N, C-alpha and C positions, 0 to 999 in steps of 0.2 A: 601522494599528490600534495602540493603546497596550497596555501590559502588563496593566492592569486588565481591559480588554475581552477580551484573549486568555485570561486566567485565568478569567473568567466563562464564556466559551465552553467551556473545558476542564471546569469544574465541572459545567456543565449536561450536557455530553456523557457524563460518567461517572455521571450520575444523582443528583448531590447535590441534596437538597431545597432549597427556597428558604430555609428557616430556617438551614441549615448552610452555604450557599454563601459568605456573607461571611466566616465564620470560616475556611473552607477557603482562600479567596483570600488572606486575611492570613497564614495559616500557610505558604502556598506562595510568596508574593511575594519573600521574600529569596533564594529558590533558583531563580527563574525568569528566563529571558531571552527576549525576543521578537525574532525575526529576520524581516525582510522581504527575500526573496531573489529576485534577478532570474533569468530563464531561463538554465539552464546553469551557474549559480554554486552554491557550497557554503558554508554558514555555518561558521565556525571553532569547533570544539568541542575540549575538552581530550582529546587522544588517549590520555592515561594513565588516563582514567576512563570508565566506561560512561555514556551519556547517554540519557535518555528524551525523545523528541520527539513532540509532539502537532501534527498538521497542522491549523492553524486555518482555512486557506483554500488553495485551489489543489491542485497535484499535485506529488509528488516521487518520487524513486527512491533506493533504498539501493544503494550501489556499494561493492564490495570491490576493493582494489588490492593487487597483489603488489609486492615490492621493486623489480622491474625495470620497474614502471610500467604493466603490463597491468591493465585494469579489467574487472570483471564486474558486470552489473546483477543484483542478488540478488532484488529485489522492487520493485513499484510501490506507491505509497501515495497515498490520496485524502483529501479533507477529512474530518476526524473520526477518522482512524486514529491509533493510538499506535504509535510505532516505537522499538524499542530499538536504539541504535547502540553496538555493542560497543567496548570499549577495544581499542587496537591490540595484536594478538598475531601470529599467522602472517600475517595480512593487516591492511591499514588500511581501516576502514570510514568512509564519509561519506554525507551526504544531499545530493542534488543537485536543484535546482529544475527542474520541467518547466513552463515558463511562469513567471510571477511567483507566488510562494507565500508564505505567512506561517507561521512555525513557532514553537512555544513549546517551549523546551528546558530541561531540568532535569538536573543531575548526579544519576544514579540513586541513589546512596547517600544523598545529602542529602534527596532527595525522600522516600524511604522513612522516613528518620529523622523528617522533619517530620510525617508522617501515620501514624506507627506505632500511634496510639491510635484510628484510624478504620478499622475492619474493612471497612465497605462500600466505602470508597475503595480500599483495598488489593485487594479482590476485583475491583473494576471494572478497575483497572490490570493486575492479573494476568491477567484474562480477555482483555484487549486484546493483551497481549504474547503469550499463548498462541496467539491467533488468527493473529498474525504468524508464529509458529514453525510452525504447521500449514501455512500457505501456502508457507513456505520448504521444508518437508519434501516437500509435494506437488511442488514444482518440482524437487527433487532426484530424485524418482521419474521425472518427465518426462524429465529430462536423461539418466538412466541407463538406462531401460528402454523408453521409448515411441518410437513411430514419429513422423515429421513430422506426419502427419495427426492422431494422437492428441494431440500437443503443442499444436497450434494450436487444436483443439477444446477441450482442457482449459483453455487460456489464456483463451479467450472466456468459458467458464463461470466461471472465477475472476473475471474482470472484471465479470461479470453481477451480483455482489453490490452493485455501485454503480449498477446500471441502474435505469431508470424505465419504467413502462408507457406506450406511445404510445396515441393515440386508437383504433387498431385492435387494441389488446390485446397487440401484440408488445412484447417487452422490449428497450428501446433502451439500447445501451451506447456510452458515449463513450470513445474511445481517444486521450487527449491526447499520449501518448508517440509518438516516431518509430518507423518500421518498423525502423530500425537498432537502437534500444533493445530492441524486441521480439525481434529476431533474436539479439541479445546474450544476453538473458534465457533464451531457449529453445534456444540452441545451434544455430540454423539460419541459413541464408543468407536475405537479403531476398527473393531470387528464389523460394526454396522457400516462404516464407510467402505471397508473392503467389499462387503456384500453388495452395496449400492453401485460401486464402480464395476463390479463383475456383471451386475444386471444391466447397466448402461452399455457395457461392451457386448453382451449377448444380444441386445436389442439393435445393435448396429449404430448406435448413436455416437459412440466413441471408440477409439483404438488406444491401446496402451503399449507402445513399443518398448518402454522402460518404466521403472517405478516413478521416475521423476518427470516423465513426459506423457502428455495426453494429446491425442489428435481428435478434434471435434469434427465428426463426420456429418452430423445433421444438427445444425444450430437451431433450426426451427423446431425439430423434435425435442431438443433439450429445453427450449423455452416452454414448450407445452408441458414437458415433464416437471419443470420448475414452477408451473402455474404463473408464468409471465405473459403479459400481452404480446401478441405477435409483433415482429419488427416491422417498421414502416417500409414500404416498397418504393 
């Protein structure tokens, strides 16, 4: 995918109308870079500046590393997500591909300067970044206060925002990340996650037609298991 196509996808995703897309593409072009990243690799960003990344295709994970080399998966991101990669501070952050993915990257300050006169664009980007912060905050609660059962159920509910309805009406969730990545993100062992998945399956809350696919059969039951408030009716 070339830069122009990536920018067009980004403009469409944030709700830019057809009449303003071309102007937006030209305003962003000098500040954008397209990266096609192979599985397990990370594009090189300027660690001294915050970077805003749009996932054009595929899947990725945001990883934080400490000076001694230890890594922590902070969040998973899917096609259409906007990810803010902070500048290096107490930890060094990077985006790592899960499978092959395409990323559109902007220096955060330059991006905001280029579109300062477009309130609708700023609102769309701000909303996407806030959504990512909400997910990180929820994960912090999972790590600090919740049981293994609650963490796994909550994780599946978080992934369900990318799910699609199957022919039987069940919400089908694809999990492209490895069990090791999930265990790292949730602070659990791989064996514990496998046991919790089996337990959810036995209780009829989920089905697992394959290792990378989960069907959510009872979303309300999962919310109760995750200790979430019931969904609005």
